[in-house]
N, C-alpha and C positions, 0 to 999 in steps of 0.2 A: 640137657644137651642143647646147644645153640645151633640155629640154622644159618647157613651162609646166605647172605643176601646179595652176593655178587651177581650183577647182570651183564657185565662187560667182559673184558679180557684180563687175564693175569699177565702182567708185564714184569719181568725180572730186572733187578739191578745188582750187579756184582762189582766188587772193588777189591783190588790187591794193592798193597802199599808200594811195592817196588817192581821193577821189570823182572827181578829174579824170582818173584813169587808166581805161582800158577793158580789160576782161578777155576781150574777144571772141576774141583770139588763143589764150588759154588754153582757153576753152570749145570752140573749133573743134578744137584738138589733142586735148582730152579726149574729145570726141564721136567724132572719127576713130579714136581708140584703142579705142572700143567701150564707153565708160562709159554705163551705163544711167541714172545720175543724177549731177548735178553740184551741189556745195555751193560757195557763193562768198562770201568775206568782202571787205569794203573796210576794211582796217585796216593800220596799220604792222606790220611783222614784229616790232617790239619791243613792240607792244601785247599785253598778256596777255588782254585781252577780245576774243576772236574767236569770236562766238557760232556761226557756221557751222562752224568747226572742231570746237567742242564737239558740235554737232548731228551732223556726219558721223561722229565717233568713236563716238557713241552709236548711230548708225544701222547701222554695219558689223556683220556677223555672221560667224561662223566660215566660212572658205572664200572670203570676199570678198577683194578686193584694193583698197586705197586707191591712187589714181593721182594724181600731181601733175605739173604741166607741168615745173617745175624744182624742185630740192631746196630752194632758199631760200624757196619759196612755203609750205612746211609749218612749219619750225622757226624760232624766234627766234634760236637759236644751235645750235652743234653738239651741245651737251649736251642742249638742249631737244629737238632732232630725235631723238637717240638714245633719249631717254626715251619719246617718242611711239611710235617704231617698235618699241621693246622691248615696250611695252604692247600694240601690235597683235599682235606675234608670240606673246605669251602667250595671246592670245585666238584664235589660229589665223587671223589676218588677215594677208594679204600687203601689201607696199608696193612701188610701182613709180614710177620717174621717167622721163619721156618725153624730155626734152632737157637740154642743158647738159653741162658737164664730167663730171658724176657720173651720167649717164644709164645707166650700167651697174648702178645700184642697182635690183634687182628681186628682192625676197626670196622670190618664188615659184620662183626657179631656184637651183641649187646655186652657180653663179658669183656671182649677186647676193647670196646669203646670205654667202658668203665676203667679198665686197667690203664689205658692210655691217659685218661683224665687224671689219674693219680700221678702218672709220670709227669704230665703237664704241670700239675700243682707243685711237684718237686722242682721242676725247672724254674717256675715263677719264684719259688722260695730262694733258689740259687741266685737268680737275677737280683732279687732284693738284697741278699747278703753281699753280693759283689758291689752293688750300688752303695750300700751303707759303708762297706770297708773303704771304698774309693773316697767317699765324702769325708770319712774320719781321717784318712791319710792326708788328704789335701788340707784339712783344717789343722792337723798337727804340724804339717810342714809350714803352713802360713804362720802359726804361732811361733815357730822357730826362725821366722824371717825368710823362709825359702819360698820360691814360687815355682809352679809347674812349668812344663814346656821344655823345649830344647835349649841347651846352652847357646849363648850368643856367639856368632862367628866373627863379630867385629870387636877388635881390641882398640885401645887408645892409640897404639902405634898405627894401626890401619886407618883410623880416623884422621890422624895427622897427615898421613900420605895422601889420603883422599882429598883433603883440603888443599894441600900443596899442588896436586895435579889439577884440581879445579881452577886454582889461581892461575896456572899456566895455560888455561883455556881448553883443557881436555874435556870431552863430552862425558856425561854420566855413564853412558853405556861402555865407553872405553875404560873408564876408571873401574867400574864394577868388574869388567872382564879381567883387567890386569890384577885386581886384588882377589879374584876368585870368589866373589860374592854376587848375589843377585842385585839388580837395580833397585828393587823394592826394599831390600835389606839396607842398602846404602842410604836411600832416602829416609827410611825410618830412623836410623841412628844419627843422621846429620840433622834431622829436624829438632832434636833436643838442643843443638848448639846454633846451627845456622842452616838455612836451606841451600841445597846445591843449585 
């Protein structure tokens, strides 16, 4: 049996994906676990704008433990989750999950730390696979003569119009605005032929 080394407060974090969902089940579980304060977001897990997550991460102090009802309530992905928990660990803050398949995650215990290190290794492996697939995809596209990036918004017709307007004495700002492109884009495309 492992002993809990928590010396600070248990602070809860709850998240529901939409306004239609209710977080009462999560709040009840976090309260029953002994959380002295609960932060709650109503946002999709894929949403990077989670103000209450930002607030709870700022609120936590060394010795505190962040508690989540399930692991998927905290991170948008395994990589995101590992980043958050690593940041907590560096600050001396623990992390605990109450329910679900990964409820063994409790970084305030030796077993929980080991379990989370395994999860972190899986995230690192996932990161490596993504990087390798991206590199292979870019190399394959390059071999076929394609390059990455957004398609150009400047056509040959737009370049002809831009030159004609410049010849009439219009400013680059006015030309770019009239054509619906940025000034930088216009300069970049004109530099291959002639400077504006």
